[in-house]
MARSETI-293711 format. One record per residue (C-alpha): residue number from 1; x, y negated, z negated; residue in three letters. Coordinates in steps of 0.001 Angstrom, whole numbers, plus 500000, padded with zeros to 6 digits. Layout:
N
+-----+--------+--------+--------+------+
! seq !     px !     py !     pz ! type !
+-----+--------+--------+--------+------+
! NUM !      X !      Y !      Z !  ALA !
...
+-----+--------+--------+--------+------+
***
This chain:
312
+-----+--------+--------+--------+------+
! seq !     px !     py !     pz ! type !
+-----+--------+--------+--------+------+
!   1 ! 421588 ! 026101 ! 529247 !  MET !
!   2 ! 424913 ! 027584 ! 528104 !  GLU !
!   3 ! 423508 ! 027556 ! 524562 !  ARG !
!   4 ! 420666 ! 029560 ! 525455 !  ILE !
!   5 ! 422684 ! 032014 ! 527515 !  PHE !
!   6 ! 425123 ! 032223 ! 524537 !  ALA !
!   7 ! 422318 ! 032924 ! 521921 !  GLU !
!   8 ! 420770 ! 035505 ! 524284 !  GLY !
!   9 ! 417431 ! 035283 ! 522988 !  PHE !
!  10 ! 414618 ! 032596 ! 522717 !  MET !
!  11 ! 411762 ! 032194 ! 520188 !  LEU !
!  12 ! 408313 ! 031996 ! 521935 !  GLN !
!  13 ! 405697 ! 029469 ! 521057 !  LEU !
!  14 ! 402098 ! 029733 ! 522302 !  ASP !
!  15 ! 401207 ! 026032 ! 522960 !  ALA !
!  16 ! 397447 ! 027065 ! 523171 !  ASP !
!  17 ! 397357 ! 028702 ! 519725 !  ALA !
!  18 ! 397054 ! 025496 ! 517502 !  CYS !
!  19 ! 398389 ! 021974 ! 517261 !  SER !
!  20 ! 401922 ! 020859 ! 518015 !  PRO !
!  21 ! 402699 ! 019985 ! 514436 !  SER !
!  22 ! 401487 ! 023300 ! 513101 !  ARG !
!  23 ! 403554 ! 025205 ! 515717 !  LEU !
!  24 ! 406703 ! 023467 ! 514859 !  LEU !
!  25 ! 406228 ! 024188 ! 511222 !  ARG !
!  26 ! 406485 ! 027835 ! 512105 !  SER !
!  27 ! 410194 ! 027417 ! 513400 !  LEU !
!  28 ! 413200 ! 028266 ! 511228 !  PRO !
!  29 ! 415411 ! 025328 ! 510390 !  GLU !
!  30 ! 418116 ! 026318 ! 512786 !  ARG !
!  31 ! 417023 ! 027837 ! 516215 !  ILE !
!  32 ! 418976 ! 027398 ! 519416 !  GLY !
!  33 ! 416144 ! 027903 ! 521967 !  ALA !
!  34 ! 412426 ! 027996 ! 522435 !  VAL !
!  35 ! 410384 ! 029145 ! 525187 !  TYR !
!  36 ! 406786 ! 027550 ! 525607 !  LEU !
!  37 ! 403833 ! 029409 ! 527001 !  ARG !
!  38 ! 400365 ! 028196 ! 527629 !  GLY !
!  39 ! 398667 ! 025414 ! 529577 !  ARG !
!  40 ! 401301 ! 022943 ! 530988 !  PRO !
!  41 ! 399504 ! 019919 ! 529155 !  GLU !
!  42 ! 399815 ! 021562 ! 525918 !  ARG !
!  43 ! 403231 ! 022725 ! 526341 !  CYS !
!  44 ! 404356 ! 019149 ! 527206 !  LEU !
!  45 ! 402695 ! 017973 ! 523993 !  ALA !
!  46 ! 404623 ! 020604 ! 521991 !  VAL !
!  47 ! 407928 ! 019735 ! 523956 !  LEU !
!  48 ! 407678 ! 015957 ! 523080 !  ARG !
!  49 ! 406959 ! 016825 ! 519350 !  ALA !
!  50 ! 409854 ! 019304 ! 519398 !  LEU !
!  51 ! 412382 ! 016525 ! 520718 !  ARG !
!  52 ! 411560 ! 014631 ! 517597 !  LEU !
!  53 ! 411585 ! 017513 ! 515019 !  ALA !
!  54 ! 414390 ! 019594 ! 516491 !  HIS !
!  55 ! 416424 ! 017525 ! 518694 !  PRO !
!  56 ! 419201 ! 019852 ! 519171 !  THR !
!  57 ! 416965 ! 022940 ! 520130 !  THR !
!  58 ! 416806 ! 023825 ! 523681 !  ALA !
!  59 ! 413426 ! 024386 ! 525177 !  ALA !
!  60 ! 411711 ! 025318 ! 528529 !  GLY !
!  61 ! 408461 ! 026125 ! 530012 !  MET !
!  62 ! 406451 ! 027307 ! 533046 !  ARG !
!  63 ! 405303 ! 024566 ! 535364 !  VAL !
!  64 ! 403067 ! 024808 ! 538553 !  TYR !
!  65 ! 404000 ! 021626 ! 540271 !  SER !
!  66 ! 406786 ! 019265 ! 540948 !  LEU !
!  67 ! 404923 ! 016666 ! 538986 !  GLN !
!  68 ! 404713 ! 018812 ! 535941 !  GLN !
!  69 ! 408346 ! 019648 ! 536404 !  GLY !
!  70 ! 409342 ! 016001 ! 536341 !  VAL !
!  71 ! 407029 ! 015485 ! 533345 !  ALA !
!  72 ! 408764 ! 018320 ! 531554 !  ALA !
!  73 ! 412347 ! 017039 ! 532187 !  ALA !
!  74 ! 411415 ! 013423 ! 531081 !  GLN !
!  75 ! 410071 ! 015193 ! 527796 !  ALA !
!  76 ! 413339 ! 016740 ! 527288 !  GLY !
!  77 ! 413078 ! 020274 ! 528700 !  ALA !
!  78 ! 416206 ! 022023 ! 529120 !  ALA !
!  79 ! 414682 ! 024165 ! 532079 !  PHE !
!  80 ! 411446 ! 024489 ! 533916 !  VAL !
!  81 ! 410235 ! 027535 ! 535791 !  CYS !
!  82 ! 408307 ! 026869 ! 538791 !  PRO !
!  83 ! 406467 ! 029521 ! 541098 !  PRO !
!  84 ! 408004 ! 030734 ! 544289 !  VAL !
!  85 ! 405754 ! 030102 ! 547237 !  VAL !
!  86 ! 406524 ! 032316 ! 550337 !  PRO !
!  87 ! 407957 ! 030071 ! 552888 !  GLY !
!  88 ! 407872 ! 027138 ! 550365 !  GLY !
!  89 ! 410683 ! 024719 ! 549889 !  ASP !
!  90 ! 412388 ! 024429 ! 546429 !  LEU !
!  91 ! 414925 ! 021776 ! 547644 !  ALA !
!  92 ! 412950 ! 019014 ! 545897 !  PRO !
!  93 ! 413199 ! 020738 ! 542551 !  TRP !
!  94 ! 417054 ! 020012 ! 542615 !  SER !
!  95 ! 416202 ! 016349 ! 542098 !  LEU !
!  96 ! 414751 ! 016739 ! 538512 !  ILE !
!  97 ! 416978 ! 016513 ! 535501 !  ALA !
!  98 ! 416116 ! 019851 ! 533881 !  ALA !
!  99 ! 417554 ! 023161 ! 534984 !  ARG !
! 100 ! 415331 ! 024970 ! 537483 !  VAL !
! 101 ! 414761 ! 028617 ! 536891 !  ILE !
! 102 ! 412221 ! 029827 ! 539561 !  PRO !
! 103 ! 409704 ! 032717 ! 538848 !  LEU !
! 104 ! 411463 ! 035991 ! 540109 !  CYS !
! 105 ! 409828 ! 037115 ! 543484 !  PRO !
! 106 ! 408633 ! 040651 ! 543517 !  ASP !
! 107 ! 410753 ! 041735 ! 546428 !  SER !
! 108 ! 414565 ! 041882 ! 546180 !  PRO !
! 109 ! 414818 ! 040718 ! 549739 !  ALA !
! 110 ! 413023 ! 037552 ! 548785 !  ALA !
! 111 ! 415791 ! 036800 ! 546151 !  LEU !
! 112 ! 418625 ! 036466 ! 548766 !  SER !
! 113 ! 417396 ! 033197 ! 550369 !  PRO !
! 114 ! 416892 ! 031611 ! 546861 !  LEU !
! 115 ! 420490 ! 032507 ! 545802 !  LEU !
! 116 ! 421717 ! 031060 ! 549032 !  GLU !
! 117 ! 419586 ! 027845 ! 548321 !  GLY !
! 118 ! 421607 ! 027266 ! 545171 !  GLY !
! 119 ! 419452 ! 028959 ! 542544 !  PHE !
! 120 ! 421277 ! 031635 ! 540328 !  ASP !
! 121 ! 418873 ! 032448 ! 537309 !  THR !
! 122 ! 415247 ! 033526 ! 537704 !  PHE !
! 123 ! 412315 ! 034057 ! 535315 !  LEU !
! 124 ! 411313 ! 037699 ! 535107 !  LEU !
! 125 ! 408048 ! 037913 ! 533338 !  ALA !
! 126 ! 406648 ! 041120 ! 532227 !  SER !
! 127 ! 404809 ! 042256 ! 529082 !  ALA !
! 128 ! 406021 ! 045910 ! 529595 !  ASP !
! 129 ! 409780 ! 046502 ! 528730 !  ARG !
! 130 ! 409962 ! 049558 ! 531153 !  GLN !
! 131 ! 408623 ! 047607 ! 534077 !  GLU !
! 132 ! 411119 ! 044784 ! 533242 !  ALA !
! 133 ! 413976 ! 047419 ! 533245 !  LEU !
! 134 ! 412938 ! 048960 ! 536560 !  ARG !
! 135 ! 412771 ! 045528 ! 538197 !  ARG !
! 136 ! 416124 ! 044641 ! 536773 !  LEU !
! 137 ! 417704 ! 047744 ! 537991 !  GLN !
! 138 ! 416162 ! 047150 ! 541657 !  ALA !
! 139 ! 417102 ! 043504 ! 541596 !  LEU !
! 140 ! 420648 ! 044027 ! 540386 !  TYR !
! 141 ! 421235 ! 046581 ! 542950 !  ALA !
! 142 ! 420141 ! 044465 ! 545710 !  ALA !
! 143 ! 421549 ! 040988 ! 544267 !  CYS !
! 144 ! 424226 ! 041578 ! 541650 !  PRO !
! 145 ! 424944 ! 037728 ! 541500 !  ALA !
! 146 ! 421526 ! 036839 ! 540061 !  ALA !
! 147 ! 420769 ! 036207 ! 536503 !  GLY !
! 148 ! 417581 ! 036650 ! 534830 !  PHE !
! 149 ! 415589 ! 035200 ! 531935 !  LEU !
! 150 ! 413228 ! 037811 ! 530619 !  CYS !
! 151 ! 409928 ! 036494 ! 529355 !  ALA !
! 152 ! 407282 ! 038783 ! 527638 !  GLY !
! 153 ! 405987 ! 039389 ! 524308 !  PRO !
! 154 ! 409100 ! 041222 ! 523133 !  TYR !
! 155 ! 409836 ! 042913 ! 519758 !  GLU !
! 156 ! 413528 ! 043831 ! 518521 !  GLU !
! 157 ! 413827 ! 047186 ! 520264 !  PRO !
! 158 ! 412683 ! 045526 ! 523654 !  ASP !
! 159 ! 415342 ! 042863 ! 523235 !  ILE !
! 160 ! 417993 ! 045505 ! 522346 !  ALA !
! 161 ! 417175 ! 047337 ! 525541 !  ALA !
! 162 ! 417177 ! 044390 ! 527736 !  LEU !
! 163 ! 420148 ! 042248 ! 526677 !  THR !
! 164 ! 423026 ! 044747 ! 527520 !  PRO !
! 165 ! 422316 ! 044440 ! 531119 !  PHE !
! 166 ! 424906 ! 042170 ! 532729 !  CYS !
! 167 ! 422371 ! 040068 ! 534590 !  SER !
! 168 ! 420075 ! 039122 ! 531653 !  VAL !
! 169 ! 420841 ! 035696 ! 530468 !  ARG !
! 170 ! 418327 ! 035755 ! 527622 !  ALA !
! 171 ! 415126 ! 037252 ! 526386 !  VAL !
! 172 ! 412083 ! 035935 ! 524688 !  THR !
! 173 ! 410568 ! 037193 ! 521629 !  THR !
! 174 ! 406832 ! 037573 ! 521231 !  ARG !
! 175 ! 404862 ! 034530 ! 520029 !  PRO !
! 176 ! 405580 ! 033224 ! 516520 !  ILE !
! 177 ! 402657 ! 033651 ! 514163 !  LEU !
! 178 ! 404043 ! 031852 ! 511062 !  SER !
! 179 ! 407048 ! 030427 ! 509498 !  ARG !
! 180 ! 407912 ! 033599 ! 507861 !  GLU !
! 181 ! 407269 ! 035384 ! 511174 !  ASP !
! 182 ! 409635 ! 032899 ! 512807 !  GLY !
! 183 ! 412441 ! 033469 ! 510441 !  ILE !
! 184 ! 412077 ! 037273 ! 510726 !  ALA !
! 185 ! 411950 ! 037110 ! 514704 !  LEU !
! 186 ! 415081 ! 035020 ! 514777 !  ALA !
! 187 ! 416911 ! 037529 ! 512532 !  ALA !
! 188 ! 415764 ! 040364 ! 514787 !  GLN !
! 189 ! 416605 ! 038640 ! 517985 !  GLY !
! 190 ! 419998 ! 037903 ! 516706 !  GLN !
! 191 ! 420446 ! 041370 ! 515465 !  ARG !
! 192 ! 419123 ! 042909 ! 518809 !  ALA !
! 193 ! 421289 ! 040751 ! 520972 !  VAL !
! 194 ! 424506 ! 041511 ! 519204 !  LEU !
! 195 ! 423863 ! 045209 ! 518077 !  GLY !
! 196 ! 426770 ! 045403 ! 515712 !  PHE !
! 197 ! 427756 ! 048984 ! 514744 !  GLU !
! 198 ! 430934 ! 050445 ! 513263 !  LEU !
! 199 ! 432869 ! 052332 ! 515674 !  ALA !
! 200 ! 435757 ! 053589 ! 513494 !  HIS !
! 201 ! 438066 ! 052742 ! 510850 !  VAL !
! 202 ! 441755 ! 052418 ! 511656 !  GLY !
! 203 ! 444318 ! 053392 ! 508817 !  ILE !
! 204 ! 447968 ! 052065 ! 509252 !  ASN !
! 205 ! 450584 ! 054773 ! 508673 !  SER !
! 206 ! 454225 ! 054250 ! 508371 !  GLN !
! 207 ! 455330 ! 057004 ! 510758 !  SER !
! 208 ! 453802 ! 059567 ! 513337 !  GLU !
! 209 ! 454349 ! 062278 ! 510820 !  ALA !
! 210 ! 452492 ! 060568 ! 508140 !  GLU !
! 211 ! 449574 ! 059724 ! 510685 !  ALA !
! 212 ! 449556 ! 063399 ! 511907 !  ALA !
! 213 ! 449302 ! 064600 ! 508086 !  ALA !
! 214 ! 446665 ! 062084 ! 507161 !  LEU !
! 215 ! 444439 ! 063166 ! 510155 !  ALA !
! 216 ! 445012 ! 066819 ! 509372 !  ALA !
! 217 ! 444002 ! 066156 ! 505700 !  THR !
! 218 ! 440481 ! 064748 ! 506898 !  PHE !
! 219 ! 440156 ! 067623 ! 509288 !  GLY !
! 220 ! 440752 ! 070144 ! 506581 !  ARG !
! 221 ! 438507 ! 068404 ! 504008 !  LEU !
! 222 ! 435500 ! 067752 ! 506224 !  PHE !
! 223 ! 435925 ! 070120 ! 509029 !  GLY !
! 224 ! 436373 ! 067376 ! 511704 !  TRP !
! 225 ! 438193 ! 067841 ! 514894 !  ASP !
! 226 ! 441566 ! 066103 ! 515304 !  THR !
! 227 ! 443502 ! 065233 ! 518270 !  TRP !
! 228 ! 446546 ! 062906 ! 519336 !  ASP !
! 229 ! 445398 ! 059799 ! 521383 !  ASN !
! 230 ! 448772 ! 058413 ! 522156 !  GLY !
! 231 ! 449362 ! 055586 ! 519594 !  ASN !
! 232 ! 447161 ! 057306 ! 516903 !  SER !
! 233 ! 445585 ! 060498 ! 515766 !  PHE !
! 234 ! 441873 ! 060768 ! 515427 !  TYR !
! 235 ! 439965 ! 062808 ! 512748 !  ALA !
! 236 ! 436548 ! 062899 ! 514405 !  SER !
! 237 ! 435580 ! 059733 ! 516397 !  ALA !
! 238 ! 435297 ! 057681 ! 513146 !  ARG !
! 239 ! 438872 ! 057847 ! 511669 !  VAL !
! 240 ! 441815 ! 056534 ! 513633 !  GLU !
! 241 ! 445384 ! 057236 ! 511886 !  CYS !
! 242 ! 447763 ! 054686 ! 513514 !  MET !
! 243 ! 451296 ! 056248 ! 514025 !  LYS !
! 244 ! 452886 ! 052952 ! 513099 !  PHE !
! 245 ! 451535 ! 049792 ! 511291 !  PRO !
! 246 ! 449459 ! 047561 ! 513437 !  GLN !
! 247 ! 447154 ! 044577 ! 512874 !  ARG !
! 248 ! 445762 ! 044490 ! 509270 !  GLY !
! 249 ! 447503 ! 045057 ! 505935 !  ARG !
! 250 ! 445763 ! 048418 ! 505733 !  PHE !
! 251 ! 444415 ! 048807 ! 509147 !  GLY !
! 252 ! 441506 ! 047773 ! 511125 !  HIS !
! 253 ! 437512 ! 048110 ! 511492 !  LEU !
! 254 ! 436401 ! 048449 ! 515013 !  ALA !
! 255 ! 433155 ! 046874 ! 515617 !  ILE !
! 256 ! 430919 ! 047663 ! 518675 !  LEU !
! 257 ! 428620 ! 045011 ! 520041 !  THR !
! 258 ! 426164 ! 044661 ! 522936 !  ASN !
! 259 ! 428031 ! 041580 ! 524026 !  SER !
! 260 ! 431651 ! 040765 ! 523184 !  ALA !
! 261 ! 431649 ! 037218 ! 524207 !  SER !
! 262 ! 428434 ! 036300 ! 522424 !  ARG !
! 263 ! 429629 ! 038256 ! 519241 !  ALA !
! 264 ! 433049 ! 036326 ! 519491 !  LYS !
! 265 ! 431086 ! 032863 ! 519451 !  ASP !
! 266 ! 428697 ! 034128 ! 516645 !  TYR !
! 267 ! 431660 ! 035156 ! 514527 !  LEU !
! 268 ! 433476 ! 032061 ! 515203 !  ARG !
! 269 ! 430563 ! 029935 ! 514109 !  GLN !
! 270 ! 430755 ! 031880 ! 510777 !  ARG !
! 271 ! 434364 ! 031059 ! 510091 !  GLY !
! 272 ! 436370 ! 033782 ! 511726 !  LEU !
! 273 ! 439134 ! 032969 ! 514067 !  THR !
! 274 ! 439479 ! 034863 ! 517335 !  PRO !
! 275 ! 443134 ! 035818 ! 518324 !  VAL !
! 276 ! 443006 ! 035027 ! 521896 !  GLU !
! 277 ! 446237 ! 036668 ! 522785 !  SER !
! 278 ! 444684 ! 040082 ! 521757 !  THR !
! 279 ! 441815 ! 039641 ! 524257 !  ALA !
! 280 ! 441260 ! 042163 ! 526937 !  LYS !
! 281 ! 439016 ! 041798 ! 529816 !  TYR !
! 282 ! 437324 ! 044037 ! 532443 !  ARG !
! 283 ! 435872 ! 042655 ! 535613 !  ASP !
! 284 ! 436414 ! 039137 ! 534281 !  GLY !
! 285 ! 434292 ! 039869 ! 531041 !  ARG !
! 286 ! 435621 ! 040250 ! 527433 !  LEU !
! 287 ! 435943 ! 043776 ! 526545 !  HIS !
! 288 ! 437663 ! 043515 ! 523105 !  ASN !
! 289 ! 439427 ! 041053 ! 520845 !  ILE !
! 290 ! 440859 ! 040828 ! 517163 !  TYR !
! 291 ! 440147 ! 038109 ! 514664 !  PHE !
! 292 ! 442820 ! 036552 ! 512457 !  GLU !
! 293 ! 441099 ! 037123 ! 509170 !  GLU !
! 294 ! 441484 ! 040536 ! 507208 !  GLU !
! 295 ! 438455 ! 041183 ! 504873 !  PRO !
! 296 ! 439802 ! 043749 ! 502342 !  GLY !
! 297 ! 443043 ! 043905 ! 504044 !  GLY !
! 298 ! 441314 ! 045357 ! 507328 !  PHE !
! 299 ! 441769 ! 043526 ! 510652 !  SER !
! 300 ! 438396 ! 043219 ! 512764 !  LEU !
! 301 ! 438514 ! 044546 ! 516179 !  HIS !
! 302 ! 435419 ! 043603 ! 518252 !  LEU !
! 303 ! 434711 ! 046092 ! 521115 !  LEU !
! 304 ! 432214 ! 045875 ! 523922 !  GLN !
! 305 ! 429714 ! 048759 ! 524114 !  LYS !
! 306 ! 428853 ! 050438 ! 527403 !  ASN !
! 307 ! 431898 ! 049163 ! 529386 !  PRO !
! 308 ! 430440 ! 050777 ! 532469 !  GLU !
! 309 ! 427615 ! 048438 ! 532258 !  LEU !
! 310 ! 429384 ! 045032 ! 531559 !  PRO !
! 311 ! 427561 ! 042726 ! 529257 !  ALA !
! 312 ! 427177 ! 038848 ! 529861 !  PRO !
+-----+--------+--------+--------+------+
***
């Protein structure tokens, strides 16, 4: 489950759409997580085939009985999502090998007993992004400790809107239609979850006077506002002129992301080395960090977007 939460999104497969072998041919070669929808017996067949073809891919599915949950766990499911029956006992579900992510109840008040019972993540199924956002806001206000897996036929803008919420563990895409579609959806999901944007360029100067003159030059040439920000001068919000040399041969590139922790892992998997001594946290969550490498002589500084709404 940690891999699913680190990825932040799951490709969705409709087990009722076609044969398991044809469905699996639509998957990209490297995919971290898959969510199966459809009749449980069809999902189980796809799950068994997935274990053989993609043994490192985490997968989960909806189940409607403890027997189905046990079967899914035996077939290799990383998680199962049972219904929540009012007054029902979910304790027996703790005995199965897979992670149990119950269907989220409609009422925030019904969530508290489940949290007290040891469940910390819930399936929030909705085909409408705005409805999902409304429910997330209401549920987070009542139970900030709860996490959610948002399942729906979501496109890139939907995933980008949902994943920055601190309570969202992962979001599903819409069902895959073909291999080309699966490759495109995987790229869109990754892009939406991370949401990389250039915040500003930091330019190293040798002195405060040099930094002030450089910022003034940018301001004069382009009509930008300039201001003193303590350790640097800004020329618009996009150019930072450092008062003394800092990280990077020439300076740094500040990169915004929806989730600094996910982005750090993503960039580390692609060969960058986080400098842990530079990491800063807010409310226990990573807010910003530098990397050792300096592409083009510029250090990379990863920054969390929307610090008032901490990301997972």
